[in-house]
Biopython code that builds the backbone (N, CA, C, O; Angstrom):
import numpy as np
from Bio.PDB.StructureBuilder import StructureBuilder

atoms = [
    (1, "UNK", "N", (-79.880, -36.584, 1.199)),
    (1, "UNK", "CA", (-78.603, -36.960, 2.105)),
    (1, "UNK", "C", (-77.324, -37.281, 1.564)),
    (1, "UNK", "O", (-77.254, -38.187, 0.733)),
    (2, "UNK", "N", (-75.970, -36.459, 2.040)),
    (2, "UNK", "CA", (-74.901, -37.032, 1.606)),
    (2, "UNK", "C", (-74.250, -38.419, 1.962)),
    (2, "UNK", "O", (-74.344, -39.028, 3.028)),
    (3, "UNK", "N", (-73.654, -38.730, 0.968)),
    (3, "UNK", "CA", (-73.123, -40.174, 1.369)),
    (3, "UNK", "C", (-71.770, -39.600, 1.702)),
    (3, "UNK", "O", (-71.332, -38.556, 1.220)),
    (4, "UNK", "N", (-70.836, -40.756, 2.999)),
    (4, "UNK", "CA", (-69.697, -40.303, 2.975)),
    (4, "UNK", "C", (-68.923, -41.751, 3.073)),
    (4, "UNK", "O", (-68.767, -42.548, 3.998)),
    (5, "UNK", "N", (-68.650, -41.737, 2.165)),
    (5, "UNK", "CA", (-67.424, -43.184, 1.389)),
    (5, "UNK", "C", (-66.413, -43.024, 3.033)),
    (5, "UNK", "O", (-66.292, -42.073, 3.806)),
    (6, "UNK", "N", (-65.718, -44.712, 3.050)),
    (6, "UNK", "CA", (-64.469, -44.574, 3.425)),
    (6, "UNK", "C", (-63.652, -44.682, 2.396)),
    (6, "UNK", "O", (-62.566, -44.105, 2.358)),
    (7, "UNK", "N", (-64.156, -45.522, 1.356)),
    (7, "UNK", "CA", (-63.187, -45.627, -0.369)),
    (7, "UNK", "C", (-63.751, -44.981, -1.314)),
    (7, "UNK", "O", (-64.828, -44.405, -1.159)),
    (8, "UNK", "N", (-63.265, -44.991, -2.125)),
    (8, "UNK", "CA", (-63.527, -44.916, -3.588)),
    (8, "UNK", "C", (-64.447, -45.570, -4.200)),
    (8, "UNK", "O", (-65.369, -45.084, -4.856)),
    (9, "UNK", "N", (-64.226, -46.673, -4.006)),
    (9, "UNK", "CA", (-64.956, -47.797, -4.760)),
    (9, "UNK", "C", (-66.961, -47.377, -4.255)),
    (9, "UNK", "O", (-67.968, -47.930, -4.697)),
    (10, "UNK", "N", (-66.917, -46.883, -3.807)),
    (10, "UNK", "CA", (-68.964, -46.445, -2.791)),
    (10, "UNK", "C", (-69.123, -45.528, -3.400)),
    (10, "UNK", "O", (-68.826, -44.383, -3.059)),
    (11, "UNK", "N", (-69.992, -46.121, -5.166)),
    (11, "UNK", "CA", (-70.454, -44.764, -5.809)),
    (11, "UNK", "C", (-72.131, -44.717, -6.372)),
    (11, "UNK", "O", (-72.725, -45.794, -6.305)),
    (12, "UNK", "N", (-72.587, -44.007, -6.695)),
    (12, "UNK", "CA", (-74.008, -44.733, -7.172)),
    (12, "UNK", "C", (-74.930, -44.100, -7.115)),
    (12, "UNK", "O", (-74.834, -43.312, -6.174)),
    (13, "UNK", "N", (-76.150, -43.977, -7.832)),
    (13, "UNK", "CA", (-77.350, -43.002, -7.852)),
    (13, "UNK", "C", (-77.868, -43.288, -6.407)),
    (13, "UNK", "O", (-77.723, -44.478, -6.130)),
    (14, "UNK", "N", (-78.519, -42.437, -5.245)),
    (14, "UNK", "CA", (-79.077, -42.540, -4.122)),
    (14, "UNK", "C", (-80.336, -42.661, -5.069)),
    (14, "UNK", "O", (-80.566, -42.124, -6.152)),
    (15, "UNK", "N", (-81.127, -43.605, -4.252)),
    (15, "UNK", "CA", (-82.454, -43.724, -5.278)),
    (15, "UNK", "C", (-83.841, -43.311, -3.455)),
    (15, "UNK", "O", (-85.022, -43.484, -3.154)),
    (16, "UNK", "N", (-82.806, -42.839, -2.952)),
    (16, "UNK", "CA", (-84.037, -42.356, -1.645)),
    (16, "UNK", "C", (-84.401, -41.560, -1.613)),
    (16, "UNK", "O", (-85.416, -41.666, -0.925)),
    (17, "UNK", "N", (-84.268, -40.503, -1.972)),
    (17, "UNK", "CA", (-84.073, -39.106, -2.048)),
    (17, "UNK", "C", (-85.536, -38.961, -2.557)),
    (17, "UNK", "O", (-86.128, -39.507, -3.488)),
    (18, "UNK", "N", (-85.960, -37.946, -1.537)),
    (18, "UNK", "CA", (-87.235, -37.580, -1.606)),
    (18, "UNK", "C", (-88.250, -37.357, -3.364)),
    (18, "UNK", "O", (-89.363, -37.766, -3.694)),
    (19, "UNK", "N", (-87.028, -36.398, -4.244)),
    (19, "UNK", "CA", (-88.232, -36.764, -5.413)),
    (19, "UNK", "C", (-88.491, -37.818, -6.230)),
    (19, "UNK", "O", (-89.356, -37.690, -7.097)),
    (20, "UNK", "N", (-87.653, -39.250, -6.058)),
    (20, "UNK", "CA", (-88.110, -40.054, -6.555)),
    (20, "UNK", "C", (-89.396, -41.130, -5.526)),
    (20, "UNK", "O", (-89.396, -42.354, -5.662)),
    (21, "UNK", "N", (-90.214, -40.545, -4.729)),
    (21, "UNK", "CA", (-91.473, -41.123, -3.923)),
    (21, "UNK", "C", (-92.340, -39.848, -4.242)),
    (21, "UNK", "O", (-92.488, -38.928, -3.438)),
    (22, "UNK", "N", (-93.117, -39.905, -5.999)),
    (22, "UNK", "CA", (-94.207, -39.321, -6.680)),
    (22, "UNK", "C", (-94.508, -38.144, -5.006)),
    (22, "UNK", "O", (-95.454, -38.603, -4.366)),
    (23, "UNK", "N", (-93.968, -37.022, -4.419)),
    (23, "UNK", "CA", (-94.608, -36.337, -3.757)),
    (23, "UNK", "C", (-94.745, -36.793, -1.969)),
    (23, "UNK", "O", (-94.721, -35.980, -1.045)),
    (24, "UNK", "N", (-94.856, -37.954, -1.866)),
    (24, "UNK", "CA", (-94.291, -38.655, -0.747)),
    (24, "UNK", "C", (-93.130, -38.411, -0.338)),
    (24, "UNK", "O", (-92.193, -37.927, -0.972)),
    (25, "UNK", "N", (-93.201, -38.949, 1.399)),
    (25, "UNK", "CA", (-92.036, -38.908, 1.844)),
    (25, "UNK", "C", (-91.788, -39.744, 2.820)),
    (25, "UNK", "O", (-92.600, -39.755, 3.745)),
    (26, "UNK", "N", (-90.729, -40.570, 2.874)),
    (26, "UNK", "CA", (-90.246, -41.583, 3.740)),
    (26, "UNK", "C", (-90.436, -41.389, 5.177)),
    (26, "UNK", "O", (-89.910, -40.337, 5.542)),
    (27, "UNK", "N", (-91.093, -42.139, 6.263)),
    (27, "UNK", "CA", (-91.569, -41.814, 7.482)),
    (27, "UNK", "C", (-91.035, -43.098, 8.339)),
    (27, "UNK", "O", (-91.461, -44.147, 7.857)),
    (28, "UNK", "N", (-90.406, -43.235, 9.212)),
    (28, "UNK", "CA", (-89.894, -43.997, 9.925)),
    (28, "UNK", "C", (-90.534, -43.868, 11.668)),
    (28, "UNK", "O", (-90.664, -42.865, 12.370)),
    (29, "UNK", "N", (-90.811, -45.183, 11.933)),
    (29, "UNK", "CA", (-92.585, -45.088, 12.754)),
    (29, "UNK", "C", (-91.690, -46.149, 13.945)),
    (29, "UNK", "O", (-91.271, -47.227, 13.525)),
    (30, "UNK", "N", (-91.498, -45.840, 15.102)),
    (30, "UNK", "CA", (-90.946, -47.262, 16.061)),
    (30, "UNK", "C", (-91.809, -47.044, 17.543)),
    (30, "UNK", "O", (-92.029, -45.890, 17.910)),
    (31, "UNK", "N", (-92.193, -47.980, 18.213)),
    (31, "UNK", "CA", (-93.122, -48.228, 19.609)),
    (31, "UNK", "C", (-91.938, -48.638, 20.221)),
    (31, "UNK", "O", (-91.225, -49.485, 19.683)),
    (32, "UNK", "N", (-91.720, -48.244, 21.042)),
    (32, "UNK", "CA", (-90.512, -48.108, 22.015)),
    (32, "UNK", "C", (-91.232, -49.458, 22.665)),
    (32, "UNK", "O", (-92.305, -49.987, 22.376)),
    (33, "UNK", "N", (-90.101, -49.856, 23.781)),
    (33, "UNK", "CA", (-90.802, -51.309, 24.910)),
    (33, "UNK", "C", (-91.651, -52.251, 24.313)),
    (33, "UNK", "O", (-92.376, -52.849, 25.108)),
    (34, "UNK", "N", (-91.835, -52.755, 22.291)),
    (34, "UNK", "CA", (-92.383, -53.621, 21.699)),
    (34, "UNK", "C", (-91.369, -54.240, 20.909)),
    (34, "UNK", "O", (-90.989, -53.750, 19.846)),
    (35, "UNK", "N", (-90.859, -55.429, 21.448)),
    (35, "UNK", "CA", (-89.991, -56.026, 20.493)),
    (35, "UNK", "C", (-90.542, -57.050, 19.476)),
    (35, "UNK", "O", (-89.748, -57.828, 18.949)),
    (36, "UNK", "N", (-91.605, -57.086, 19.227)),
    (36, "UNK", "CA", (-92.305, -58.089, 18.535)),
    (36, "UNK", "C", (-91.968, -57.472, 17.328)),
    (36, "UNK", "O", (-91.590, -58.362, 16.566)),
    (37, "UNK", "N", (-91.911, -56.147, 16.667)),
    (37, "UNK", "CA", (-91.914, -55.421, 15.999)),
    (37, "UNK", "C", (-90.290, -55.029, 16.190)),
    (37, "UNK", "O", (-89.899, -54.298, 17.100)),
    (38, "UNK", "N", (-89.262, -55.736, 15.015)),
    (38, "UNK", "CA", (-88.202, -55.484, 15.406)),
    (38, "UNK", "C", (-87.328, -54.294, 15.435)),
    (38, "UNK", "O", (-86.416, -54.040, 16.220)),
    (39, "UNK", "N", (-87.880, -53.449, 14.198)),
    (39, "UNK", "CA", (-86.962, -52.277, 14.011)),
    (39, "UNK", "C", (-88.438, -51.656, 13.705)),
    (39, "UNK", "O", (-89.479, -52.291, 13.871)),
    (40, "UNK", "N", (-88.334, -49.775, 13.042)),
    (40, "UNK", "CA", (-88.902, -49.034, 13.089)),
    (40, "UNK", "C", (-90.022, -49.551, 12.035)),
    (40, "UNK", "O", (-89.700, -50.710, 11.773)),
    (41, "UNK", "N", (-90.979, -49.271, 11.446)),
    (41, "UNK", "CA", (-91.434, -49.517, 10.139)),
    (41, "UNK", "C", (-91.250, -48.013, 9.672)),
    (41, "UNK", "O", (-91.407, -46.961, 10.291)),
    (42, "UNK", "N", (-90.731, -48.359, 7.926)),
    (42, "UNK", "CA", (-90.622, -47.168, 7.249)),
    (42, "UNK", "C", (-91.735, -47.498, 6.076)),
    (42, "UNK", "O", (-91.850, -48.497, 5.365)),
    (43, "UNK", "N", (-92.727, -45.946, 6.161)),
    (43, "UNK", "CA", (-93.593, -45.724, 5.693)),
    (43, "UNK", "C", (-93.684, -44.716, 4.475)),
    (43, "UNK", "O", (-93.245, -43.601, 4.757)),
    (44, "UNK", "N", (-94.076, -44.838, 3.402)),
    (44, "UNK", "CA", (-94.889, -43.713, 2.321)),
    (44, "UNK", "C", (-95.906, -42.898, 3.042)),
    (44, "UNK", "O", (-96.909, -43.485, 3.449)),
    (45, "UNK", "N", (-95.764, -41.495, 3.272)),
    (45, "UNK", "CA", (-96.575, -40.569, 3.670)),
    (45, "UNK", "C", (-96.602, -39.272, 3.195)),
    (45, "UNK", "O", (-95.605, -38.568, 3.356)),
    (46, "UNK", "N", (-97.634, -38.818, 2.606)),
    (46, "UNK", "CA", (-97.915, -37.684, 2.230)),
    (46, "UNK", "C", (-97.763, -36.826, 3.347)),
    (46, "UNK", "O", (-98.141, -37.049, 4.497)),
    (47, "UNK", "N", (-96.797, -35.176, 2.625)),
    (47, "UNK", "CA", (-96.362, -34.896, 3.869)),
    (47, "UNK", "C", (-97.744, -33.853, 5.059)),
    (47, "UNK", "O", (-97.754, -33.465, 6.227)),
    (48, "UNK", "N", (-99.004, -33.765, 3.506)),
    (48, "UNK", "CA", (-99.967, -33.637, 3.723)),
    (48, "UNK", "C", (-100.669, -33.949, 5.027)),
    (48, "UNK", "O", (-101.462, -33.345, 5.749)),
    (49, "UNK", "N", (-100.154, -34.959, 5.047)),
    (49, "UNK", "CA", (-101.136, -35.668, 6.184)),
    (49, "UNK", "C", (-101.555, -34.784, 7.444)),
    (49, "UNK", "O", (-101.407, -33.564, 7.512)),
    (50, "UNK", "N", (-102.109, -35.614, 8.442)),
    (50, "UNK", "CA", (-102.221, -34.892, 10.076)),
    (50, "UNK", "C", (-101.819, -35.442, 10.843)),
    (50, "UNK", "O", (-101.869, -36.615, 10.472)),
    (51, "UNK", "N", (-101.296, -35.369, 12.016)),
    (51, "UNK", "CA", (-100.465, -36.430, 12.691)),
    (51, "UNK", "C", (-101.754, -37.192, 13.323)),
    (51, "UNK", "O", (-101.596, -38.235, 13.957)),
    (52, "UNK", "N", (-103.363, -36.474, 13.068)),
    (52, "UNK", "CA", (-103.662, -37.427, 13.698)),
    (52, "UNK", "C", (-104.841, -38.239, 12.952)),
    (52, "UNK", "O", (-105.660, -38.940, 13.546)),
    (53, "UNK", "N", (-104.795, -38.030, 11.524)),
    (53, "UNK", "CA", (-104.595, -39.287, 10.538)),
    (53, "UNK", "C", (-103.208, -39.801, 10.110)),
    (53, "UNK", "O", (-103.026, -40.409, 9.055)),
    (54, "UNK", "N", (-102.127, -39.479, 11.109)),
    (54, "UNK", "CA", (-100.989, -40.763, 10.902)),
    (54, "UNK", "C", (-101.194, -41.862, 12.375)),
    (54, "UNK", "O", (-101.321, -43.084, 12.443)),
    (55, "UNK", "N", (-101.163, -40.971, 13.260)),
    (55, "UNK", "CA", (-101.413, -42.095, 14.773)),
    (55, "UNK", "C", (-102.859, -42.982, 14.682)),
    (55, "UNK", "O", (-102.746, -44.201, 14.810)),
    (56, "UNK", "N", (-104.340, -42.360, 14.444)),
    (56, "UNK", "CA", (-105.190, -43.134, 14.616)),
    (56, "UNK", "C", (-105.576, -44.108, 13.228)),
    (56, "UNK", "O", (-105.955, -45.279, 13.214)),
    (57, "UNK", "N", (-105.392, -43.401, 12.363)),
    (57, "UNK", "CA", (-105.595, -44.777, 11.444)),
    (57, "UNK", "C", (-104.129, -45.183, 10.760)),
    (57, "UNK", "O", (-104.348, -46.155, 10.038)),
    (58, "UNK", "N", (-102.904, -44.863, 10.714)),
    (58, "UNK", "CA", (-101.754, -45.456, 9.893)),
    (58, "UNK", "C", (-101.244, -46.414, 11.046)),
    (58, "UNK", "O", (-101.112, -47.637, 11.076)),
    (59, "UNK", "N", (-100.995, -45.396, 12.011)),
    (59, "UNK", "CA", (-99.488, -46.083, 13.092)),
    (59, "UNK", "C", (-100.549, -47.497, 14.009)),
    (59, "UNK", "O", (-100.135, -48.513, 14.567)),
    (60, "UNK", "N", (-102.406, -46.839, 13.784)),
    (60, "UNK", "CA", (-102.615, -47.925, 14.185)),
    (60, "UNK", "C", (-102.722, -49.393, 14.047)),
    (60, "UNK", "O", (-102.476, -50.413, 14.692)),
    (61, "UNK", "N", (-103.446, -48.839, 12.334)),
    (61, "UNK", "CA", (-103.149, -50.380, 11.272)),
    (61, "UNK", "C", (-102.304, -51.215, 11.499)),
    (61, "UNK", "O", (-102.579, -52.413, 11.568)),
    (62, "UNK", "N", (-100.540, -50.504, 11.736)),
    (62, "UNK", "CA", (-99.311, -51.152, 11.943)),
    (62, "UNK", "C", (-99.045, -51.785, 12.843)),
    (62, "UNK", "O", (-98.249, -52.724, 12.801)),
    (63, "UNK", "N", (-99.901, -51.250, 14.251)),
    (63, "UNK", "CA", (-99.736, -52.066, 15.725)),
    (63, "UNK", "C", (-100.910, -52.430, 15.840)),
    (63, "UNK", "O", (-101.662, -51.985, 16.707)),
    (64, "UNK", "N", (-101.195, -53.190, 15.081)),
    (64, "UNK", "CA", (-103.046, -53.518, 15.709)),
    (64, "UNK", "C", (-103.027, -54.685, 16.246)),
    (64, "UNK", "O", (-103.428, -55.080, 17.341)),
    (65, "UNK", "N", (-102.261, -55.485, 14.920)),
    (65, "UNK", "CA", (-101.544, -57.118, 15.774)),
    (65, "UNK", "C", (-101.015, -57.735, 17.142)),
    (65, "UNK", "O", (-100.751, -58.889, 17.479)),
    (66, "UNK", "N", (-100.963, -56.402, 17.852)),
    (66, "UNK", "CA", (-100.232, -56.825, 19.222)),
    (66, "UNK", "C", (-100.478, -56.568, 20.260)),
    (66, "UNK", "O", (-100.258, -55.401, 20.584)),
    (67, "UNK", "N", (-101.053, -57.507, 21.298)),
    (67, "UNK", "CA", (-102.564, -57.690, 22.037)),
    (67, "UNK", "C", (-102.295, -56.672, 23.307)),
    (67, "UNK", "O", (-103.077, -56.748, 24.255)),
    (68, "UNK", "N", (-101.107, -55.629, 23.357)),
    (68, "UNK", "CA", (-101.075, -54.503, 24.013)),
    (68, "UNK", "C", (-101.430, -53.511, 22.980)),
    (68, "UNK", "O", (-101.260, -52.351, 23.357)),
    (69, "UNK", "N", (-101.846, -53.642, 21.864)),
    (69, "UNK", "CA", (-102.379, -52.486, 21.243)),
    (69, "UNK", "C", (-103.963, -51.622, 21.919)),
    (69, "UNK", "O", (-104.091, -50.437, 22.230)),
    (70, "UNK", "N", (-104.982, -52.734, 21.968)),
    (70, "UNK", "CA", (-106.310, -52.196, 22.613)),
    (70, "UNK", "C", (-106.099, -51.391, 23.551)),
    (70, "UNK", "O", (-107.193, -50.866, 23.761)),
    (71, "UNK", "N", (-105.211, -50.892, 24.379)),
    (71, "UNK", "CA", (-104.814, -50.803, 25.960)),
    (71, "UNK", "C", (-104.239, -48.919, 25.610)),
    (71, "UNK", "O", (-104.241, -47.934, 26.348)),
    (72, "UNK", "N", (-103.869, -49.081, 24.362)),
    (72, "UNK", "CA", (-102.532, -47.317, 23.649)),
    (72, "UNK", "C", (-103.501, -46.332, 23.759)),
    (72, "UNK", "O", (-104.620, -46.803, 23.558)),
    (73, "UNK", "N", (-103.501, -45.327, 23.965)),
    (73, "UNK", "CA", (-104.096, -44.025, 24.261)),
    (73, "UNK", "C", (-102.672, -43.683, 23.710)),
    (73, "UNK", "O", (-101.676, -43.689, 24.434)),
    (74, "UNK", "N", (-102.640, -43.282, 21.917)),
    (74, "UNK", "CA", (-101.659, -42.235, 21.752)),
    (74, "UNK", "C", (-101.620, -40.640, 22.146)),
    (74, "UNK", "O", (-100.559, -40.037, 21.988)),
    (75, "UNK", "N", (-102.798, -39.941, 22.669)),
    (75, "UNK", "CA", (-102.929, -39.011, 23.597)),
    (75, "UNK", "C", (-102.208, -38.650, 24.608)),
    (75, "UNK", "O", (-101.773, -37.560, 24.978)),
    (76, "UNK", "N", (-102.123, -39.903, 25.082)),
    (76, "UNK", "CA", (-101.578, -39.944, 26.463)),
    (76, "UNK", "C", (-99.545, -40.381, 26.537)),
    (76, "UNK", "O", (-98.828, -40.077, 27.490)),
    (77, "UNK", "N", (-98.974, -41.269, 25.008)),
    (77, "UNK", "CA", (-98.265, -41.129, 24.766)),
    (77, "UNK", "C", (-97.034, -40.704, 24.713)),
    (77, "UNK", "O", (-97.040, -39.794, 23.884)),
    (78, "UNK", "N", (-96.015, -40.840, 25.114)),
    (78, "UNK", "CA", (-94.400, -40.207, 24.693)),
    (78, "UNK", "C", (-93.971, -40.278, 23.648)),
    (78, "UNK", "O", (-93.694, -41.407, 23.242)),
    (79, "UNK", "N", (-93.718, -39.053, 22.722)),
    (79, "UNK", "CA", (-92.773, -39.106, 20.956)),
    (79, "UNK", "C", (-92.127, -38.275, 21.298)),
    (79, "UNK", "O", (-92.059, -37.288, 22.030)),
    (80, "UNK", "N", (-91.419, -39.119, 20.317)),
    (80, "UNK", "CA", (-89.726, -38.778, 20.317)),
    (80, "UNK", "C", (-89.625, -38.669, 18.414)),
    (80, "UNK", "O", (-89.931, -39.428, 17.495)),
    (81, "UNK", "N", (-88.948, -37.109, 18.528)),
    (81, "UNK", "CA", (-88.556, -36.836, 17.363)),
    (81, "UNK", "C", (-87.931, -37.150, 16.655)),
    (81, "UNK", "O", (-88.414, -36.415, 15.793)),
    (82, "UNK", "N", (-86.827, -37.882, 15.912)),
    (82, "UNK", "CA", (-85.171, -38.318, 15.822)),
    (82, "UNK", "C", (-84.852, -38.156, 16.998)),
    (82, "UNK", "O", (-84.254, -37.143, 17.362)),
    (83, "UNK", "N", (-85.136, -38.966, 17.678)),
    (83, "UNK", "CA", (-84.352, -38.696, 19.297)),
    (83, "UNK", "C", (-84.315, -38.743, 20.805)),
    (83, "UNK", "O", (-83.988, -39.374, 21.810)),
    (84, "UNK", "N", (-85.202, -36.997, 19.991)),
    (84, "UNK", "CA", (-85.937, -36.000, 21.006)),
    (84, "UNK", "C", (-86.920, -35.551, 21.926)),
    (84, "UNK", "O", (-86.657, -34.365, 21.728)),
    (85, "UNK", "N", (-87.920, -35.497, 22.846)),
    (85, "UNK", "CA", (-89.057, -35.494, 23.115)),
    (85, "UNK", "C", (-89.365, -34.736, 21.808)),
    (85, "UNK", "O", (-88.571, -34.241, 21.008)),
    (86, "UNK", "N", (-90.380, -34.759, 21.793)),
    (86, "UNK", "CA", (-91.350, -33.771, 21.384)),
    (86, "UNK", "C", (-93.219, -33.515, 21.245)),
    (86, "UNK", "O", (-93.754, -34.195, 20.370)),
    (87, "UNK", "N", (-94.020, -32.702, 21.965)),
    (87, "UNK", "CA", (-95.187, -33.094, 21.390)),
    (87, "UNK", "C", (-96.076, -32.928, 20.163)),
    (87, "UNK", "O", (-95.623, -31.922, 19.617)),
    (88, "UNK", "N", (-96.882, -33.283, 19.591)),
    (88, "UNK", "CA", (-96.847, -33.250, 18.046)),
    (88, "UNK", "C", (-98.333, -32.374, 18.633)),
    (88, "UNK", "O", (-98.986, -32.328, 19.675)),
    (89, "UNK", "N", (-98.381, -31.694, 17.138)),
    (89, "UNK", "CA", (-99.845, -31.502, 17.655)),
    (89, "UNK", "C", (-100.685, -32.069, 16.915)),
    (89, "UNK", "O", (-100.610, -31.613, 15.774)),
    (90, "UNK", "N", (-101.301, -32.698, 17.003)),
    (90, "UNK", "CA", (-102.430, -33.847, 16.223)),
    (90, "UNK", "C", (-103.283, -33.319, 15.059)),
    (90, "UNK", "O", (-103.751, -34.121, 14.251)),
    (91, "UNK", "N", (-103.508, -31.954, 14.941)),
    (91, "UNK", "CA", (-104.652, -31.016, 13.691)),
    (91, "UNK", "C", (-103.335, -30.692, 13.219)),
    (91, "UNK", "O", (-103.804, -29.582, 12.968)),
    (92, "UNK", "N", (-102.480, -30.623, 12.961)),
    (92, "UNK", "CA", (-101.625, -30.000, 12.138)),
    (92, "UNK", "C", (-100.469, -31.235, 11.470)),
    (92, "UNK", "O", (-100.166, -32.317, 11.972)),
    (93, "UNK", "N", (-99.884, -30.492, 9.912)),
    (93, "UNK", "CA", (-99.514, -31.821, 9.024)),
    (93, "UNK", "C", (-98.463, -32.336, 9.870)),
    (93, "UNK", "O", (-98.145, -31.808, 10.936)),
    (94, "UNK", "N", (-97.942, -33.340, 9.399)),
    (94, "UNK", "CA", (-96.379, -34.155, 9.638)),
    (94, "UNK", "C", (-94.928, -33.043, 9.146)),
    (94, "UNK", "O", (-93.800, -32.882, 9.612)),
    (95, "UNK", "N", (-95.824, -32.341, 7.773)),
    (95, "UNK", "CA", (-94.819, -31.221, 7.706)),
    (95, "UNK", "C", (-94.411, -30.509, 8.734)),
    (95, "UNK", "O", (-93.288, -30.581, 9.232)),
    (96, "UNK", "N", (-95.832, -29.379, 9.298)),
    (96, "UNK", "CA", (-95.927, -29.025, 9.774)),
    (96, "UNK", "C", (-95.152, -29.443, 11.440)),
    (96, "UNK", "O", (-94.905, -28.500, 12.191)),
    (97, "UNK", "N", (-94.834, -30.839, 11.877)),
    (97, "UNK", "CA", (-95.007, -30.632, 13.220)),
    (97, "UNK", "C", (-93.566, -31.714, 13.145)),
    (97, "UNK", "O", (-93.190, -32.680, 13.809)),
    (98, "UNK", "N", (-92.916, -30.794, 11.702)),
    (98, "UNK", "CA", (-91.539, -30.984, 11.985)),
    (98, "UNK", "C", (-90.327, -32.768, 11.300)),
    (98, "UNK", "O", (-89.177, -33.203, 11.235)),
    (99, "UNK", "N", (-91.791, -33.090, 10.977)),
    (99, "UNK", "CA", (-91.361, -34.390, 10.230)),
    (99, "UNK", "C", (-90.930, -34.236, 8.723)),
    (99, "UNK", "O", (-92.063, -34.228, 8.242)),
    (100, "UNK", "N", (-90.340, -34.146, 7.960)),
    (100, "UNK", "CA", (-89.260, -34.329, 6.282)),
    (100, "UNK", "C", (-89.345, -35.694, 6.124)),
    (100, "UNK", "O", (-90.199, -36.466, 6.558)),
    (101, "UNK", "N", (-88.395, -35.901, 5.474)),
    (101, "UNK", "CA", (-88.737, -36.894, 4.551)),
    (101, "UNK", "C", (-87.058, -38.081, 5.233)),
    (101, "UNK", "O", (-85.832, -37.974, 5.220)),
    (102, "UNK", "N", (-87.797, -38.799, 5.584)),
    (102, "UNK", "CA", (-86.589, -39.904, 5.970)),
    (102, "UNK", "C", (-87.306, -39.196, 7.495)),
    (102, "UNK", "O", (-88.378, -39.490, 6.968)),
    (103, "UNK", "N", (-87.582, -38.758, 8.423)),
    (103, "UNK", "CA", (-87.612, -38.147, 9.974)),
    (103, "UNK", "C", (-87.723, -39.755, 10.498)),
    (103, "UNK", "O", (-88.036, -40.699, 9.773)),
    (104, "UNK", "N", (-87.424, -39.823, 11.787)),
    (104, "UNK", "CA", (-87.885, -41.070, 12.142)),
    (104, "UNK", "C", (-88.857, -40.233, 13.721)),
    (104, "UNK", "O", (-88.572, -39.186, 14.302)),
    (105, "UNK", "N", (-89.810, -41.045, 13.950)),
    (105, "UNK", "CA", (-90.447, -41.019, 15.158)),
    (105, "UNK", "C", (-90.546, -41.958, 15.827)),
    (105, "UNK", "O", (-90.372, -42.997, 15.189)),
    (106, "UNK", "N", (-90.964, -42.225, 17.910)),
    (106, "UNK", "CA", (-90.417, -42.810, 18.021)),
    (106, "UNK", "C", (-91.569, -42.620, 19.012)),
    (106, "UNK", "O", (-91.836, -41.482, 19.397)),
    (107, "UNK", "N", (-92.422, -43.919, 19.542)),
    (107, "UNK", "CA", (-93.517, -43.413, 20.759)),
    (107, "UNK", "C", (-93.436, -44.571, 21.985)),
    (107, "UNK", "O", (-93.257, -45.788, 21.930)),
    (108, "UNK", "N", (-93.624, -43.745, 22.999)),
    (108, "UNK", "CA", (-93.302, -45.024, 24.486)),
    (108, "UNK", "C", (-94.960, -44.687, 24.542)),
    (108, "UNK", "O", (-95.554, -43.689, 24.133)),
    (109, "UNK", "N", (-95.498, -45.949, 25.231)),
    (109, "UNK", "CA", (-96.667, -46.307, 26.593)),
    (109, "UNK", "C", (-96.896, -46.673, 27.561)),
    (109, "UNK", "O", (-97.231, -47.795, 27.942)),
    (110, "UNK", "N", (-96.675, -45.369, 28.290)),
    (110, "UNK", "CA", (-96.238, -45.782, 29.464)),
    (110, "UNK", "C", (-97.231, -46.668, 30.386)),
    (110, "UNK", "O", (-98.420, -46.349, 30.414)),
    (111, "UNK", "N", (-96.837, -47.617, 31.033)),
    (111, "UNK", "CA", (-97.437, -48.687, 31.232)),
    (111, "UNK", "C", (-97.495, -50.239, 31.002)),
    (111, "UNK", "O", (-97.653, -51.234, 31.709)),
    (112, "UNK", "N", (-97.216, -49.865, 29.193)),
    (112, "UNK", "CA", (-97.304, -50.686, 28.574)),
    (112, "UNK", "C", (-95.622, -50.868, 28.281)),
    (112, "UNK", "O", (-94.748, -50.015, 28.125)),
    (113, "UNK", "N", (-95.558, -52.593, 28.278)),
    (113, "UNK", "CA", (-94.118, -52.587, 27.923)),
    (113, "UNK", "C", (-93.801, -53.991, 27.180)),
    (113, "UNK", "O", (-92.655, -54.425, 27.301)),
    (114, "UNK", "N", (-94.887, -54.846, 26.300)),
    (114, "UNK", "CA", (-94.782, -55.743, 25.737)),
    (114, "UNK", "C", (-95.507, -56.879, 26.669)),
    (114, "UNK", "O", (-96.083, -56.972, 27.753)),
    (115, "UNK", "N", (-95.087, -57.732, 25.484)),
    (115, "UNK", "CA", (-95.977, -58.855, 25.818)),
    (115, "UNK", "C", (-95.614, -59.648, 27.510)),
    (115, "UNK", "O", (-94.594, -60.295, 27.746)),
    (116, "UNK", "N", (-96.816, -59.356, 28.578)),
    (116, "UNK", "CA", (-96.243, -60.150, 29.610)),
    (116, "UNK", "C", (-95.273, -59.283, 30.384)),
    (116, "UNK", "O", (-94.636, -59.791, 31.306)),
    (117, "UNK", "N", (-95.087, -57.722, 29.999)),
    (117, "UNK", "CA", (-93.626, -57.169, 30.336)),
    (117, "UNK", "C", (-92.397, -57.689, 29.995)),
    (117, "UNK", "O", (-91.426, -57.900, 30.720)),
    (118, "UNK", "N", (-92.541, -57.870, 28.824)),
    (118, "UNK", "CA", (-91.257, -58.391, 28.599)),
    (118, "UNK", "C", (-90.550, -58.164, 27.335)),
    (118, "UNK", "O", (-89.958, -58.934, 26.579)),
    (119, "UNK", "N", (-90.749, -57.005, 27.310)),
    (119, "UNK", "CA", (-90.592, -55.781, 25.962)),
    (119, "UNK", "C", (-90.467, -56.452, 24.610)),
    (119, "UNK", "O", (-89.600, -56.298, 23.750)),
    (120, "UNK", "N", (-91.719, -57.367, 24.626)),
    (120, "UNK", "CA", (-91.541, -58.090, 23.700)),
    (120, "UNK", "C", (-92.759, -58.014, 22.710)),
    (120, "UNK", "O", (-92.764, -58.693, 21.683)),
]
sb = StructureBuilder()
sb.init_structure("model")
sb.init_model(0)
sb.init_chain("A")
sb.init_seg("    ")
for serial, (resi, resn, name, xyz) in enumerate(atoms, 1):
    if name == "N":
        sb.init_residue(resn, " ", resi, " ")
    sb.init_atom(name, np.array(xyz, "f"), 0.0, 1.0, " ", f" {name:<3s}", serial, name[0])
structure = sb.get_structure()
């Protein structure tokens, strides 16, 4: 990812390049309407991981502490890739689902809007 500096003083090595993660890539994951998590999580993942493993193991472990989580059906979730709606193929890899290094995915769980409907 190129850096566009506003002045000459911004120099240095970009350290979050994909080749610096030993075969893994960074993925940002956020749960819409659940502000108990103030920002998307940034996690290192294998590009060959299936979306099913990401959803049912990795994402589930990240958000399990939220009281809404036990009501979540990720197959019914609305998924967004870099801001655009998309339908993930749970049996394909992250890369096959178009999730490259530093991709952002967010999901919305219809009917669940945080603690007591507060979006928190």
